[in-house]
C-alpha positions as CSV (number, residue, x, y, z in Angstrom):
1,M,17.7,21.2,19.9
2,I,18.0,22.9,16.5
3,L,21.0,21.5,14.7
4,A,23.4,23.8,12.9
5,E,26.3,21.8,11.2
6,P,27.6,21.4,7.6
7,L,25.6,19.2,5.2
8,S,26.9,16.2,3.3
9,L,26.3,16.9,-0.3
10,A,27.6,13.5,-1.7
11,P,24.8,11.1,-2.7
12,L,24.7,7.4,-1.6
13,P,24.7,5.2,-4.6
14,W,22.2,2.6,-3.4
15,L,19.7,5.4,-2.8
16,D,19.5,6.6,-6.6
17,A,16.2,4.9,-7.5
18,P,14.3,6.5,-4.5
19,W,16.1,9.9,-5.2
20,Q,15.0,9.7,-9.0
21,S,11.5,8.8,-7.6
22,V,11.4,12.0,-5.4
23,Q,12.9,14.2,-8.2
24,A,10.0,13.1,-10.4
25,A,7.7,14.3,-7.8
26,V,9.4,17.7,-7.5
27,R,9.4,18.1,-11.3
28,T,5.6,17.5,-11.5
29,D,4.9,19.3,-8.3
30,R,3.6,16.2,-6.6
31,L,5.9,16.5,-3.6
32,G,3.5,17.4,-0.7
33,H,4.4,19.6,2.2
34,A,5.6,16.7,4.4
35,L,7.7,13.7,3.5
36,L,8.0,10.7,6.1
37,I,11.3,8.8,5.3
38,T,11.5,5.5,7.0
39,G,13.8,2.3,6.8
40,P,16.6,0.3,9.0
41,A,19.2,2.1,10.8
42,G,22.3,2.7,9.1
43,I,21.2,3.0,5.5
44,G,21.3,6.6,5.0
45,K,18.0,8.1,5.8
46,R,19.4,11.3,7.4
47,R,21.9,11.8,4.5
48,F,19.1,11.5,2.1
49,A,17.0,14.0,3.9
50,D,19.9,16.3,4.0
51,L,20.6,15.9,0.4
52,L,17.1,16.6,-0.6
53,A,16.9,19.7,1.5
54,A,20.1,20.9,0.0
55,A,18.7,20.2,-3.6
56,L,15.5,22.0,-2.9
57,L,17.5,25.0,-1.6
58,C,20.1,25.1,-4.2
59,A,19.9,27.9,-6.7
60,Q,21.2,25.8,-9.7
61,P,20.5,22.1,-9.2
62,T,22.0,19.6,-11.8
63,S,19.9,17.9,-14.4
64,D,19.5,15.0,-11.7
65,G,18.1,17.4,-9.2
66,L,21.3,17.3,-7.2
67,P,22.7,20.4,-5.4
68,C,25.3,22.1,-7.5
69,G,27.7,22.7,-4.6
70,T,29.0,26.0,-5.9
71,C,26.2,28.6,-5.4
72,E,25.8,30.7,-2.5
73,D,23.1,28.5,-1.2
74,C,25.2,25.4,-1.2
75,R,28.1,27.3,0.2
76,L,25.9,28.2,3.2
77,L,24.6,24.8,3.5
78,A,28.0,23.4,3.5
79,A,28.9,25.7,6.4
80,G,25.7,24.7,8.3
81,S,24.4,28.3,8.2
82,H,21.6,28.3,5.7
83,P,18.7,30.5,7.2
84,D,16.0,28.4,5.3
85,L,16.9,24.9,6.9
86,A,16.3,24.0,10.4
87,R,17.0,20.5,11.6
88,L,15.6,19.3,15.2
89,V,17.2,16.5,16.8
90,P,17.2,15.4,20.5
91,D,19.2,17.3,22.9
92,E,22.4,15.4,23.7
93,D,22.4,16.5,27.4
94,S,18.7,15.6,27.8
95,K,18.4,12.3,30.0
96,T,15.1,11.3,28.3
97,R,16.5,11.8,24.8
98,E,13.1,13.1,23.8
99,I,12.0,16.0,21.3
100,K,9.8,18.0,23.6
101,A,6.8,20.1,22.8
102,D,8.4,23.4,23.3
103,Q,11.1,22.7,20.7
104,V,8.5,21.6,18.1
105,R,6.4,24.8,19.0
106,A,9.3,26.9,18.4
107,L,10.1,25.2,15.1
108,C,6.4,25.4,13.9
109,G,6.4,29.1,14.9
110,S,9.1,30.0,12.6
111,Q,7.0,29.0,9.7
112,A,5.2,32.2,10.1
113,M,8.1,33.9,8.7
114,T,8.8,33.8,4.9
115,S,11.9,32.0,3.6
116,S,15.0,34.5,4.1
117,R,16.2,33.6,0.5
118,G,12.9,33.6,-1.3
119,R,12.3,30.0,-2.6
120,R,11.2,27.6,0.2
121,A,11.9,26.7,3.9
122,V,12.8,23.2,4.8
123,Y,12.3,21.6,8.4
124,C,13.7,18.2,9.2
125,I,12.9,16.3,12.6
126,A,15.3,13.2,13.2
127,P,14.4,10.7,14.6
128,A,10.7,11.9,14.3
129,E,9.5,9.1,16.8
130,A,11.7,10.8,19.6
131,M,8.9,13.5,19.6
132,N,6.7,12.9,22.9
133,T,3.2,12.8,22.7
134,V,2.6,16.5,23.2
135,A,5.2,17.5,20.8
136,A,3.8,15.2,18.0
137,N,0.5,16.9,18.6
138,S,2.0,20.3,18.3
139,L,3.4,19.1,15.0
140,L,0.1,17.8,13.8
141,K,-1.6,21.1,13.9
142,T,1.0,22.6,11.6
143,L,0.8,19.6,9.3
144,E,-2.8,20.3,9.0
145,E,-2.6,23.8,8.0
146,P,1.0,24.0,6.4
147,A,2.6,27.5,5.4
148,A,3.2,28.0,1.8
149,A,6.6,27.0,0.2
150,T,7.5,24.7,3.4
151,L,8.6,21.2,3.3
152,W,8.7,19.0,6.5
153,L,11.0,15.9,6.5
154,L,10.3,13.5,9.2
155,V,13.1,10.8,9.4
156,S,12.3,7.6,11.4
157,E,13.2,3.9,11.7
158,A,10.3,3.4,13.9
159,P,7.5,5.1,12.3
160,G,5.0,3.1,14.6
161,G,6.2,5.4,17.3
162,L,4.4,8.4,15.7
163,P,0.7,9.0,16.0
164,A,-1.4,7.6,13.0
165,T,-2.6,11.1,12.6
166,V,0.8,12.5,12.0
167,R,1.7,9.7,9.5
168,S,-1.5,10.2,7.7
169,R,-0.5,13.7,6.9
170,C,2.7,12.8,5.3
171,Q,3.9,11.3,1.9
172,R,5.9,8.2,2.9
173,L,9.1,7.1,1.2
174,T,10.6,3.8,2.4
175,L,14.4,3.0,1.9
176,A,15.6,-0.4,2.0
177,V,19.0,-2.1,2.7
178,P,21.0,-1.9,-0.3
179,P,22.0,-5.0,-2.3
180,A,25.1,-6.7,-0.6
181,E,27.5,-6.2,-3.5
182,A,26.9,-2.4,-4.0
183,A,27.0,-2.1,-0.1
184,L,30.4,-3.9,0.3
185,R,31.9,-2.0,-2.8
186,W,31.2,1.3,-1.0
187,L,32.1,0.5,2.2
188,N,35.5,-1.0,1.3
189,E,36.0,2.3,-0.7
190,Q,35.5,4.1,2.6
191,L,37.5,1.8,4.6
192,A,40.6,2.0,2.3
193,G,41.8,-1.4,3.4
194,K,41.5,-0.3,7.2
195,G,38.9,-3.0,8.0
196,D,37.2,-6.1,7.1
197,G,34.2,-4.8,4.9
198,A,32.5,-8.1,4.8
199,R,32.4,-8.8,8.4
200,L,31.5,-5.4,9.4
201,L,28.7,-5.5,6.8
202,D,27.3,-8.8,8.1
203,I,27.4,-7.5,11.7
204,A,25.5,-4.3,10.6
205,H,22.9,-6.5,8.9
206,G,23.7,-4.9,5.3
207,A,23.5,-1.3,6.6
208,P,26.6,0.4,5.2
209,L,26.6,3.5,7.3
210,R,26.1,1.4,10.5
211,A,29.0,-0.9,9.4
212,L,31.2,2.2,8.8
213,E,30.3,3.5,12.3
214,L,31.5,0.1,13.8
215,A,34.7,0.4,12.2
216,A,35.4,4.0,13.2
217,E,34.3,4.1,16.8
218,G,36.1,0.9,17.9
219,Q,32.8,-0.8,18.7
220,L,33.7,-3.9,17.5
221,E,36.6,-4.2,20.1
222,A,34.2,-3.0,23.0
223,R,31.4,-5.5,22.0
224,T,33.8,-8.4,21.9
225,R,35.1,-7.4,25.4
226,C,31.4,-7.2,26.6
227,L,30.6,-10.6,25.3
228,Q,33.8,-12.1,26.9
229,G,32.6,-10.6,30.2
230,L,29.3,-12.2,29.9
231,E,30.9,-15.6,29.2
232,A,33.0,-15.2,32.2
233,V,30.2,-14.5,34.2
234,S,28.4,-17.6,32.7
235,T,31.4,-19.8,33.7
236,G,31.7,-18.4,37.2
237,S,35.3,-17.3,36.5
238,T,34.5,-13.5,37.0
239,D,32.4,-11.5,39.4
240,P,29.5,-10.1,38.0
241,L,30.0,-7.0,39.9
242,A,33.5,-6.5,38.2
243,V,32.0,-7.0,34.9
244,A,29.3,-4.4,35.5
245,Q,31.8,-2.1,36.5
246,A,33.7,-2.5,33.4
247,W,30.6,-1.9,31.4
248,Q,30.0,1.4,33.0
249,S,32.5,3.3,30.6
250,L,30.1,2.4,27.6
251,E,26.7,3.8,26.6
252,P,24.0,1.9,28.4
253,G,21.5,1.6,25.5
254,L,24.3,0.2,23.2
255,V,25.3,-2.5,25.9
256,L,21.7,-3.5,26.4
257,D,21.1,-3.8,22.7
258,W,24.1,-6.1,22.4
259,L,23.0,-8.1,25.3
260,A,19.5,-8.5,23.8
261,G,21.0,-9.6,20.7
262,W,23.2,-12.2,22.4
263,V,20.4,-13.7,24.5
264,S,18.1,-13.7,21.5
265,D,20.7,-15.6,19.4
266,R,21.4,-17.9,22.3
267,L,17.9,-18.8,22.5
268,R,17.6,-19.4,18.7
269,L,20.6,-21.6,18.9
270,G,19.3,-23.6,21.5
271,V,16.2,-24.6,19.2
272,D,18.0,-25.1,16.1
273,P,22.0,-24.9,16.3
274,G,22.0,-24.5,12.3
275,V,19.5,-21.4,12.3
276,K,20.5,-19.2,9.6
277,H,19.5,-15.9,10.9
278,L,21.4,-14.6,13.9
279,T,21.8,-10.7,15.1
280,N,25.4,-11.6,15.7
281,P,26.5,-14.1,13.0
282,D,30.2,-13.5,13.8
283,Q,29.7,-14.9,17.3
284,R,27.9,-18.1,16.5
285,R,30.5,-20.4,18.1
286,A,30.8,-18.3,21.4
287,L,26.9,-18.0,21.7
288,A,26.3,-21.6,21.0
289,S,28.6,-22.7,23.9
290,I,27.5,-20.0,26.5
291,A,25.0,-21.3,29.2
292,P,24.4,-24.8,27.3
293,G,21.7,-25.9,29.3
294,L,19.8,-22.5,29.6
295,E,16.0,-23.1,29.8
296,P,14.0,-21.4,27.1
297,R,11.2,-20.3,29.3
298,Q,13.7,-18.6,31.9
299,G,15.8,-17.3,28.9
300,H,12.7,-15.6,27.5
301,H,11.9,-14.1,30.8
302,Y,15.4,-12.8,31.4
303,L,15.1,-11.2,27.7
304,R,12.1,-9.3,28.8
305,Q,14.1,-8.0,31.8
306,I,16.5,-6.6,29.4
307,Y,14.0,-5.0,27.2
308,A,12.6,-3.4,30.4
309,A,15.9,-2.2,31.3
310,R,16.6,-0.9,27.9
311,A,13.5,1.3,28.1
312,Q,15.2,2.9,31.4
313,A,18.4,3.4,29.9
314,T,17.8,7.1,28.8
315,S,16.5,7.9,32.3
316,T,18.3,8.7,35.4
317,V,18.8,5.1,36.3
318,N,22.2,4.1,38.0
319,K,23.9,2.3,35.4
320,Q,26.1,0.3,37.7
321,L,23.0,-1.0,39.7
322,L,21.3,-1.8,36.2
323,F,24.2,-3.9,35.0
324,E,24.8,-5.5,38.4
325,S,21.3,-6.7,38.4
326,L,21.2,-8.3,35.0
327,L,24.6,-9.9,35.3
328,L,23.8,-11.4,38.7
329,R,20.6,-12.7,37.3
330,W,22.6,-14.0,34.3
331,A,24.9,-15.8,36.8
332,Q,22.0,-17.7,38.4
333,L,20.5,-18.8,35.0
334,S,23.8,-20.2,34.2
335,R,24.4,-22.1,37.3
336,S,21.0,-23.4,37.2
337,A,21.5,-24.5,33.4
């Protein structure tokens, strides 16, 4: 769907270097018609794209290329109603969470119109890998013959999900996880003493925006409850069907991401109890003790089952049955261990 909401015009401090790089391209007219912005989740890719769009549409950008925040264009951007900015995201009501061909065609068709305010038009697709094959091919035709004074911003944390033909027609900007000190400083400022920034950042693998989401949405508590349910199934103290029922209140993709991370960590710890890298470093002790005799081959097979279930999570699959199947299998593996 076409997103119409206010833009955040506040820059993120750890993205200053890539910002300066893009601004140099703007000043020397080396910024092409399409920019593919990639990097891990939670580091600010969409914020960067929004800020760049705002800066390019601003009538009076600052010497650093930032939007002034006071001109009429910036006021329209802050209100989410600038006529020369279109942002395409998956429809929240869609079961597949795909960006479909008709959505892309409609967006591409709007290129035929000149920019309403006379400078340029900016089109943003995020996440770009959500485009299905037909949608991506529809965009390809436009990227091959772009309209004048337009910029396409494709935001992706999985650019491999885009056709190579689309990637090849974009300039690429890769954003990285910020240095730990800078990320923690910013996160603590946002939390204002209402959370353990270091722990949140550790769980989020250094991604500050992801860490902030964990604090704001109560996901840490939900994640802990889910892991406790998995432990209880492992020891046989709780019925797997009851745990599956409890998990139903949560977004299935999120629960399956957690489950895959826990099982992956359990397998790593089974090989090396002192392994440094874990997906869930704060749960090392709990994961080391769960299903202590889990056989690696069976564990890896179970992990593949989770990945297969994760691929179905956005479809019309019955969540209760999906969770029941996985938890019953986990109970069997735990008993055999």
